[in-house]
C-alpha positions in Angstrom: 1.0 -8.4 -39.3 1.3 -5.4 -37.1 1.1 -5.0 -33.4 -2.0 -3.2 -32.1 -2.7 -2.0 -28.6 -6.0 -1.0 -27.1 -7.0 0.1 -23.6 -10.6 -0.8 -22.6 -12.5 0.8 -19.8 -15.2 -1.3 -18.2 -18.0 -0.2 -16.0 -17.3 -1.6 -12.5 -21.1 -1.8 -11.8 -21.6 -4.2 -14.7 -18.6 -6.3 -14.3 -18.7 -9.1 -11.7 -15.3 -10.7 -12.1 -13.1 -7.6 -12.6 -13.3 -8.1 -16.3 -11.8 -11.6 -16.6 -14.6 -12.8 -18.8 -14.2 -9.8 -21.1 -10.5 -10.4 -21.4 -11.0 -14.1 -22.2 -13.6 -13.2 -24.9 -11.4 -10.5 -26.4 -8.4 -12.9 -26.5 -10.6 -15.6 -28.1 -11.8 -13.1 -30.7 -8.3 -12.1 -31.7 -7.2 -15.7 -32.0 -10.3 -16.6 -34.0 -9.4 -13.8 -36.5 -5.9 -15.3 -36.9 -4.1 -13.0 -34.6 -1.8 -13.6 -31.6 -2.3 -12.0 -28.2 0.9 -10.6 -26.8 -0.5 -9.1 -23.6 -3.8 -8.9 -21.9 -3.4 -7.3 -18.5 -5.7 -5.8 -16.0 -4.6 -2.3 -14.9 -7.1 -2.3 -12.1 -9.8 0.1 -11.1 -8.9 3.8 -11.4 -10.7 7.0 -10.7 -11.4 9.3 -13.6 -9.9 12.8 -13.5 -13.4 14.0 -14.6 -16.7 12.1 -14.5 -17.8 10.5 -17.8 -21.5 10.8 -17.6 -22.4 9.5 -14.2 -19.3 7.3 -13.9 -16.4 8.3 -11.7 -14.2 5.2 -12.1 -13.6 2.3 -14.4 -11.7 -1.0 -14.7 -8.9 -0.7 -17.2 -7.6 -3.5 -19.4 -4.6 -3.3 -21.7 -4.6 -5.6 -24.8 -1.8 -5.9 -27.3 -2.1 -8.3 -30.2 -0.5 -9.0 -33.6 -3.2 -8.7 -36.3 -3.6 -8.1 -40.0 -5.4 -5.0 -41.2 -8.4 -7.0 -42.3 -8.8 -8.5 -38.8 -8.7 -5.0 -37.3 -11.4 -3.9 -39.7 -13.5 -7.0 -38.7 -13.1 -6.1 -35.0 -14.2 -2.5 -35.6 -17.3 -3.7 -37.5 -18.5 -5.7 -34.5 
């Protein structure tokens, strides 16, 4: 297994709990695929340097997990 890291940016207007439910679901998905979550940390709300569409800010989450290559492919397919 290799360690993979991903940073997710959530829309603050669509997230009620600061992304806690997203983090829990992502961690459960990794564990269901036989991986182990090393870190799942909220980096907080940050302003973008340039707007992305109509969005000017996002809630950042950092996720690091040990996964097999097959598990990563399964996550990408979802």
